[in-house]
C-alpha positions as CSV (number, residue, x, y, z in Angstrom):
1,X,-35.0,-184.8,-14.9
2,X,-35.1,-181.1,-15.7
3,X,-31.7,-180.6,-14.3
4,X,-30.3,-183.5,-16.5
5,X,-32.0,-182.1,-19.4
6,X,-30.5,-178.9,-19.1
7,X,-27.2,-180.1,-18.6
8,X,-27.2,-182.5,-21.8
9,X,-28.6,-179.5,-23.8
10,X,-25.7,-177.3,-22.6
11,X,-22.9,-179.7,-23.2
12,X,-24.5,-180.2,-27.0
13,X,-24.4,-176.4,-27.1
14,X,-21.0,-176.0,-25.9
15,X,-19.7,-178.8,-28.2
16,X,-21.3,-176.8,-31.1
17,X,-19.9,-173.4,-30.0
18,X,-16.3,-175.0,-29.9
19,X,-16.5,-176.7,-33.4
20,X,-13.3,-175.2,-35.4
21,X,-13.6,-174.2,-39.1
22,X,-10.7,-176.0,-41.2
23,X,-10.4,-174.9,-44.9
24,X,-9.6,-178.0,-47.2
25,X,-7.4,-177.1,-50.0
26,X,-7.4,-180.5,-51.5
27,X,-8.5,-181.2,-54.9
28,X,-11.8,-182.7,-55.8
29,X,-12.8,-185.7,-55.2
30,X,-10.3,-186.6,-52.5
31,X,-11.0,-183.3,-50.5
32,X,-14.4,-184.8,-49.7
33,X,-12.4,-187.6,-47.9
34,X,-10.5,-185.1,-45.9
35,X,-13.5,-183.2,-45.0
36,X,-15.3,-186.5,-43.7
37,X,-12.4,-187.3,-41.6
38,X,-12.2,-183.9,-40.1
39,X,-16.0,-184.0,-39.6
40,X,-15.6,-187.1,-37.7
41,X,-12.9,-185.7,-35.5
42,X,-15.1,-182.8,-34.3
43,X,-14.1,-179.9,-36.6
44,X,-16.4,-178.2,-39.3
45,X,-14.3,-178.8,-42.7
46,X,-15.0,-176.1,-45.6
47,X,-14.0,-177.6,-48.9
48,X,-12.6,-175.0,-51.5
49,X,-9.9,-177.0,-53.6
50,X,-6.8,-174.7,-54.6
51,X,-6.4,-176.7,-57.5
52,X,-8.4,-178.5,-60.0
53,X,-7.7,-181.8,-62.1
54,X,-7.7,-181.5,-65.8
55,X,-8.0,-185.0,-67.6
56,X,-5.5,-185.6,-70.4
57,X,-6.8,-187.4,-73.8
58,X,-5.7,-190.8,-73.6
59,X,-2.8,-191.9,-75.6
60,X,-2.9,-195.8,-76.8
61,X,0.2,-198.0,-75.3
62,X,2.4,-198.9,-78.0
63,X,4.3,-201.3,-76.0
64,X,3.8,-203.2,-72.6
65,X,6.5,-202.0,-70.0
66,X,8.2,-204.1,-67.4
67,X,6.6,-202.2,-64.8
68,X,4.0,-199.4,-63.9
69,X,4.6,-196.4,-61.7
70,X,2.0,-194.2,-60.0
71,X,3.4,-190.8,-58.1
72,X,-0.2,-189.6,-57.1
73,X,-3.6,-190.6,-56.6
74,X,-5.1,-188.9,-59.2
75,X,-2.4,-190.7,-61.6
76,X,-4.3,-194.1,-60.8
77,X,-7.6,-192.5,-61.2
78,X,-7.4,-191.0,-64.1
79,X,-5.4,-193.8,-65.9
80,X,-7.8,-196.2,-67.9
81,X,-7.3,-199.6,-66.6
82,X,-6.3,-202.5,-69.2
83,X,-6.7,-206.1,-68.4
84,X,-3.3,-206.3,-70.2
85,X,-1.5,-204.6,-67.5
86,X,-3.1,-206.2,-64.8
87,X,-0.6,-208.6,-63.8
88,X,2.5,-206.2,-64.1
89,X,4.4,-205.0,-61.3
90,X,2.9,-201.8,-60.0
91,X,4.8,-199.1,-57.7
92,X,2.6,-196.6,-55.9
93,X,4.0,-193.7,-53.9
94,X,1.4,-194.2,-50.9
95,X,-0.6,-196.8,-49.2
96,X,-3.8,-194.8,-50.5
97,X,-2.8,-194.9,-54.1
98,X,-1.5,-198.6,-53.6
99,X,-5.0,-199.4,-52.3
100,X,-6.8,-197.5,-55.2
101,X,-4.6,-199.3,-57.7
102,X,-5.4,-202.7,-56.0
103,X,-9.3,-201.9,-56.4
104,X,-8.9,-201.0,-60.1
105,X,-7.8,-204.3,-60.7
106,X,-3.8,-204.5,-60.4
107,X,-2.6,-207.5,-58.8
108,X,0.9,-207.1,-58.2
109,X,1.0,-203.7,-56.3
110,X,3.8,-202.2,-54.1
111,X,3.5,-199.1,-51.6
112,X,6.5,-196.9,-51.2
113,X,4.5,-195.8,-48.2
114,X,6.2,-192.1,-48.6
115,X,7.5,-189.7,-51.1
116,X,9.1,-190.0,-54.5
117,X,12.6,-191.0,-52.7
118,X,11.3,-193.6,-51.1
119,X,9.2,-194.6,-54.0
120,X,12.8,-195.0,-55.9
121,X,13.8,-197.0,-53.3
122,X,11.1,-199.7,-53.6
123,X,11.5,-200.0,-57.4
124,X,15.1,-200.7,-57.1
125,X,14.4,-203.4,-54.4
126,X,11.5,-204.7,-56.6
127,X,12.4,-204.5,-60.2
128,X,15.5,-206.2,-61.5
129,X,17.6,-203.8,-64.0
130,X,17.5,-203.2,-66.4
131,X,13.9,-202.5,-66.9
132,X,11.2,-200.4,-68.9
133,X,8.9,-198.2,-66.6
134,X,6.0,-196.4,-67.3
135,X,5.4,-193.5,-65.1
136,X,1.8,-192.4,-65.2
137,X,0.9,-189.1,-63.6
138,X,0.5,-185.4,-64.3
139,X,2.0,-183.4,-67.3
140,X,4.2,-181.5,-64.7
141,X,5.3,-184.2,-62.0
142,X,6.6,-183.0,-58.7
143,X,9.8,-185.0,-59.2
144,X,12.1,-186.2,-62.0
145,X,11.7,-190.1,-61.8
146,X,13.9,-191.0,-64.7
147,X,16.9,-189.0,-63.1
148,X,16.6,-190.3,-59.7
149,X,16.6,-193.9,-60.8
150,X,19.6,-193.6,-63.2
151,X,20.5,-195.0,-66.7
152,X,19.5,-198.7,-65.5
153,X,15.9,-197.9,-65.6
154,X,14.3,-196.6,-69.1
155,X,11.3,-194.4,-67.8
156,X,8.5,-193.6,-70.1
157,X,5.8,-190.8,-69.2
158,X,2.4,-191.3,-69.8
159,X,0.7,-187.7,-68.5
160,X,-3.1,-188.6,-67.9
161,X,-4.1,-185.3,-66.2
162,X,-2.9,-181.6,-65.7
163,X,-3.3,-179.3,-62.6
164,X,-4.5,-176.0,-62.7
165,X,-4.9,-173.2,-60.1
166,X,-8.4,-172.7,-59.0
167,X,-9.9,-169.0,-60.0
168,X,-9.2,-166.7,-57.3
169,X,-13.1,-165.6,-57.8
170,X,-14.0,-169.0,-56.4
171,X,-12.4,-168.9,-53.1
172,X,-14.0,-165.2,-52.4
173,X,-16.5,-167.1,-50.3
174,X,-13.6,-168.4,-48.2
175,X,-12.5,-164.7,-47.8
176,X,-15.8,-163.9,-46.0
177,X,-15.5,-166.4,-43.5
178,X,-11.6,-166.7,-43.0
179,X,-11.6,-164.9,-39.7
180,X,-13.3,-167.7,-38.2
181,X,-11.1,-170.3,-39.8
182,X,-8.2,-171.5,-37.6
183,X,-6.5,-174.0,-39.9
184,X,-5.7,-174.6,-43.5
185,X,-4.9,-178.1,-45.0
186,X,-2.3,-178.1,-47.6
187,X,-1.8,-181.3,-49.4
188,X,0.8,-180.1,-52.5
189,X,3.4,-177.5,-52.9
190,X,1.6,-175.9,-55.7
191,X,-1.7,-175.7,-53.6
192,X,1.0,-174.3,-51.2
193,X,2.1,-171.5,-53.4
194,X,-1.2,-170.8,-54.8
195,X,-3.1,-170.2,-51.2
196,X,0.0,-168.3,-49.4
197,X,-0.2,-166.0,-52.6
198,X,-4.0,-165.5,-52.4
199,X,-3.4,-165.1,-48.6
200,X,-0.9,-162.3,-49.3
201,X,-2.6,-160.4,-51.7
202,X,-6.5,-160.8,-50.0
203,X,-6.0,-161.8,-46.6
204,X,-2.3,-160.7,-45.5
205,X,-3.5,-160.4,-41.8
206,X,-4.7,-163.7,-41.2
207,X,-2.9,-165.5,-38.3
208,X,-4.3,-169.3,-38.3
209,X,-1.9,-172.4,-39.0
210,X,-1.3,-174.1,-42.3
211,X,-1.1,-177.7,-42.0
212,X,1.4,-178.8,-45.0
213,X,2.1,-182.2,-46.0
214,X,6.1,-181.4,-46.7
215,X,8.7,-178.9,-46.3
216,X,8.0,-177.9,-49.8
217,X,4.4,-177.3,-49.4
218,X,5.0,-175.2,-46.2
219,X,7.8,-172.9,-47.9
220,X,5.5,-170.6,-49.4
221,X,4.0,-169.7,-46.1
222,X,7.4,-168.2,-44.9
223,X,6.8,-164.9,-46.9
224,X,3.7,-164.3,-44.3
225,X,5.2,-164.4,-40.9
226,X,1.8,-164.0,-39.0
227,X,1.0,-167.6,-40.3
228,X,2.3,-170.5,-38.3
229,X,3.2,-173.5,-40.7
230,X,3.3,-177.0,-39.5
231,X,4.8,-179.8,-41.4
232,X,3.7,-183.3,-41.4
233,X,6.0,-185.7,-40.0
234,X,5.3,-187.8,-43.1
235,X,4.0,-186.9,-46.4
236,X,0.8,-188.7,-45.9
237,X,-2.8,-187.7,-44.6
238,X,-2.6,-189.7,-41.8
239,X,0.5,-187.6,-40.5
240,X,-0.9,-184.4,-41.7
241,X,-4.3,-184.6,-39.7
242,X,-2.9,-186.5,-37.0
243,X,-2.0,-183.2,-34.8
244,X,-5.6,-181.9,-35.4
245,X,-7.4,-184.9,-34.7
246,X,-5.4,-185.5,-31.3
247,X,-6.0,-182.1,-30.1
248,X,-9.5,-182.5,-30.8
249,X,-9.9,-185.7,-28.7
250,X,-8.0,-184.0,-25.9
251,X,-10.5,-180.9,-26.2
252,X,-13.4,-183.0,-26.4
253,X,-12.1,-185.1,-23.3
254,X,-11.9,-181.8,-21.3
255,X,-15.2,-180.3,-22.5
256,X,-16.9,-183.5,-21.8
257,X,-15.6,-183.9,-18.0
258,X,-16.3,-179.9,-17.4
259,X,-20.0,-180.9,-18.2
260,X,-19.9,-184.0,-16.1
261,X,-20.0,-186.3,-19.0
262,X,-17.1,-188.7,-19.4
263,X,-17.2,-189.9,-22.8
264,X,-13.4,-190.6,-23.3
265,X,-14.1,-194.3,-23.2
266,X,-16.7,-194.5,-25.9
267,X,-14.6,-192.2,-28.3
268,X,-15.0,-193.2,-31.7
269,X,-11.2,-193.7,-33.2
270,X,-11.0,-192.0,-36.2
271,X,-8.3,-194.0,-38.5
272,X,-6.6,-191.8,-41.2
273,X,-5.3,-193.3,-44.6
274,X,-2.6,-192.0,-47.1
275,X,-3.4,-189.8,-49.8
276,X,-1.7,-188.7,-53.0
277,X,0.1,-185.3,-52.8
278,X,-2.1,-183.6,-55.4
């Protein structure tokens, strides 16, 4: 019995020692979801958003459009739902944004399950032209939806939030732990620019891995040759975190086998869901 208890304690201690620190730079409150998923996979997440979302004053609708388009999860969250719009066709950039829109009360939601180019394709397939579209999103969106769709669709923009970079002083506590952090999760190009700029100024010798949701999010890290930038296969959180989760599962199986505990058959599967890019 004593031998079993010692082995169990050693296994628990070994697992704690190998728990890796991950810096989650995603905006609040969705950074909490990312942190929860990473913790479920065996990592030790540290949430320090690189950007913050600022709500814009609500502007009343002067006319009901033919369709609504959401290019980010925050666009859905920050837009006040109106029952008059509940039955309009809604096009969301990703699955998570689409689920959020359905939860708010929209009944005809289509997910593009990708990026803004995929979104334009979904709109062309699902909405006959000519049509008037209300694009709900950030003050400075990542792509020009009107230009990409062309003149067959009239796009009106409704900014419901702005994005601001976090004060570098809010990241000082991260600097004190950065030597122990092996991974950084980056959900947007602007977050990538802010994080890379901060690392270059404060921690240029950091040698970890930046996991980026898109090539544009990874681009700023090219100026920091000691950092490895990995790009998600698709612009969604499931793809972004999949490599980390799989590596952790493999490491846990190896560690368990080394301690004489084969838990691979009972390993809880962690399902990742798609996120917006902000």
